[in-house]
C-alpha angles and dihedrals in degrees: 000000000000124000122194117191123195143158102077123134147123117311134169122246110278092028131119138234136180119215121201131201122194116202124201139164127047103356099172120123097030110170101169147349139191152141128275132180139203124200122198111285093006136101121258110268135193116255098178137338129197129192124218086254090060101254110148131203121189130195112249093243094059103037111129093014106061128052129190121214135175138197107203093185090060096033089238132144123194138193117202110200123191135174089023119200131201089251089063088070107121145106108280120213130192117220136198127186123203133190112206125163090347094307123116115210131186120217124196136194123223095259134244124233120239117189121184111193141133 
């Protein structure tokens, strides 16, 4: 499985961005996917996770501002971010979990930098 994240950049506070994640490779056994972020000096944290059944879980700090979307036909995952704040500055990673032959594996993209600054 390969994950390619894109769409990061520099945005002013209050602005919006859309991150994209393209998945390729052996995509059987997917059980969940999501977006995580890691700010300098901080641990990686969950932004939003979505199950294959469509259940979504958002981190408290992004509820009401970020929305996850997926296009299964194109093997794409998106993160729509609005009302961005300086504390949203981080490297954003897309994640995909698979269950194959009883083994759960986590797959990660390379990350895309989001900087919120005036």
